[in-house]
C-alpha positions in Angstrom: -8.4 -27.6 -5.1 -8.2 -24.7 -7.5 -4.8 -23.2 -8.4 -6.4 -19.9 -9.4 -6.3 -17.0 -6.9 -9.6 -16.4 -5.1 -12.0 -13.9 -6.5 -12.8 -11.1 -4.1 -15.9 -9.8 -5.9 -17.9 -9.5 -2.6 -15.4 -7.2 -1.0 -16.5 -3.5 -1.0 -14.2 -0.8 -2.3 -14.1 1.9 0.4 -11.5 4.3 -1.2 -10.4 4.7 -4.8 -7.7 7.1 -6.2 -8.5 6.2 -9.8 -10.2 9.5 -10.6 -8.7 11.7 -8.0 -6.0 14.3 -8.7 -2.6 12.8 -8.0 1.0 13.8 -8.5 4.4 13.1 -7.1 6.2 15.8 -5.1 9.9 14.9 -4.5 9.2 11.4 -3.2 11.4 10.6 -0.3 11.5 7.7 2.2 12.7 9.6 5.3 13.3 6.6 7.6 16.1 4.1 8.3 13.5 1.6 9.4 11.9 -1.0 7.3 9.8 -2.6 10.0 6.2 -3.1 8.7 3.3 -1.7 10.7 0.4 -2.9 8.6 -0.3 -6.0 6.5 -2.1 -5.8 3.1 -3.3 -8.5 0.8 -3.3 -8.7 -3.0 -6.6 -9.2 -4.6 -5.0 -11.5 -7.2 -1.8 -13.3 -6.4 0.4 -16.3 -7.1 -1.6 -19.3 -5.9 1.6 -20.5 -4.1 1.3 -17.6 -1.7 -1.4 -16.2 0.6 -1.1 -12.8 -1.1 0.0 -10.9 2.0 2.6 -8.2 1.9 4.1 -5.7 4.4 3.2 -2.0 4.5 5.1 0.7 6.2 3.3 3.8 7.2 5.6 6.7 8.0 7.5 9.8 7.1 7.4 10.0 3.3 5.7 12.2 0.8 4.2 9.7 -1.5 3.0 6.1 -1.8 5.6 3.8 -3.2 5.2 0.2 -4.1 7.8 -2.5 -4.6 8.3 -3.6 -8.2 8.6 -7.2 -7.2 5.2 -7.0 -5.5 3.7 -5.5 -8.6 5.2 -8.2 -10.8 3.9 -10.9 -8.4 0.3 -10.1 -9.6 -0.6 -12.5 -12.3 -0.3 -10.7 -15.7 -4.0 -11.0 -16.5 -4.9 -9.0 -13.3 -1.9 -6.7 -13.1 -2.8 -3.0 -13.2 -1.5 -1.2 -16.2 1.8 0.6 -15.6 1.5 4.3 -16.3 4.7 5.3 -18.0 4.1 9.1 -17.4 5.8 8.6 -14.0 8.7 6.5 -15.2 12.1 7.9 -14.1 10.7 9.8 -11.1 13.5 9.8 -8.6 12.7 8.4 -5.2 15.2 9.5 -2.5 16.1 7.8 0.8 17.2 10.8 2.8 17.5 9.1 6.2 19.7 6.3 4.8 21.9 8.3 2.5 21.3 5.9 -0.4 21.3 7.1 -4.0 17.9 7.8 -5.5 16.1 5.0 -7.3 14.0 5.6 -10.4 10.4 4.6 -10.6 9.4 2.3 -13.5 6.0 4.0 -13.6 2.9 4.2 -11.5 -0.3 2.2 -11.0 -3.6 2.2 -9.1 -2.9 -0.6 -6.7 -5.8 -2.6 -5.2 -5.1 -3.5 -1.6 -7.2 -5.7 0.6 -7.3 -4.9 4.4 -9.1 -6.5 7.3 -11.5 -4.5 9.4 -10.6 -5.4 13.0 -14.0 -4.6 14.4 -16.2 -6.5 12.0 -13.7 -9.2 10.9 -14.5 -8.4 7.3 -12.3 -7.4 4.4 -12.4 -4.3 2.3 -10.6 -2.9 -0.7 -8.8 0.4 -1.3 -7.3 1.4 -4.6 -4.2 3.6 -4.1 -2.1 5.6 -6.6 1.5 4.2 -6.2 4.8 4.7 -7.8 6.5 1.4 -8.7 10.1 1.2 -7.6 12.6 -1.6 -7.9 14.8 -2.9 -5.1 12.6 -2.1 -2.1 12.7 -4.4 0.9 9.1 -3.7 2.0 6.1 -4.2 -0.3 4.6 -0.8 0.1 5.4 2.5 1.7 2.6 4.9 2.5 3.4 8.4 3.5 1.5 10.1 6.4 1.1 13.1 4.1 -0.3 11.0 1.3 -2.8 9.3 3.7 -4.2 12.6 5.1 -7.6 12.2 3.2 -8.4 9.0 5.1 -6.0 8.4 8.0 -7.5 9.7 11.3 -5.5 8.1 14.2 -2.8 5.6 15.1 -2.7 3.9 18.5 0.4 2.0 19.8 -0.7 -1.3 21.4 0.9 -2.1 24.8 2.2 -5.5 23.7 3.4 -4.2 20.3 1.5 -3.5 17.2 -0.9 -0.7 16.1 -4.5 0.2 15.7 -5.1 2.3 12.6 -8.2 4.5 12.4 -9.3 5.3 8.9 -12.2 7.2 7.5 -12.7 6.1 3.9 -16.4 7.0 3.9 -17.5 10.2 5.4 -18.4 9.8 9.1 -17.7 6.0 9.1 -14.6 4.8 11.0 -12.7 1.7 9.9 -10.3 0.2 12.3 -7.4 -2.0 11.1 -5.0 -3.7 13.5 -1.4 -4.9 13.1 -0.1 -7.2 15.8 3.5 -7.3 14.8 
C-alpha cells in the first residue's frame, strides 16, 4: 500500500478563481456557530488522514481557510502563500472576539462530491489563510454568489447545495450532518 496521497488527475475542475478579480472587503465571520454544513476534501493530504475537512457556509464576506488545514497539505503540493494579503484583519462580530490577522492568501483546491452522479469534482477558491480557526474553511454567502444557486434543508438534518459552476449546468452536493 502506498503512503503517498492519491492523485486526482481525472477529477474535472468546474470553477477556478485563479484568474478572476478578487479582493478582501472587511472580512468578518458573523456567526457564533461553528457547525459545518458541507464536507470538502484536500486533493493532496497527509496519508494518515482521509483528507476531509469541514466547511461552514454562512454569513461572512469572504472565504477564509484555517492555517492548520493549509499546513496539512504536503509541502510539495501546498499552494504558494500570497503575502500581499498578510495582516488583513478578520473580525468575529457575532462572537466579540478580537480580530485575527491573515498570514496571506492562496488559491485552495477543494474536492467535492456530486450527489446526483456520485462523482468528484474540483473547485479552486481564493481564500485568506487565518490561524486559530476551529473549522477548516468558512465560505461567505456573498463570496459564493457567482456559483451558489440554492440551499435546501433536509428533513432529517443536513443540506442539499445547488451550485452552478458551469453555465446552465446544476451540480448538487449534499451534507448529511
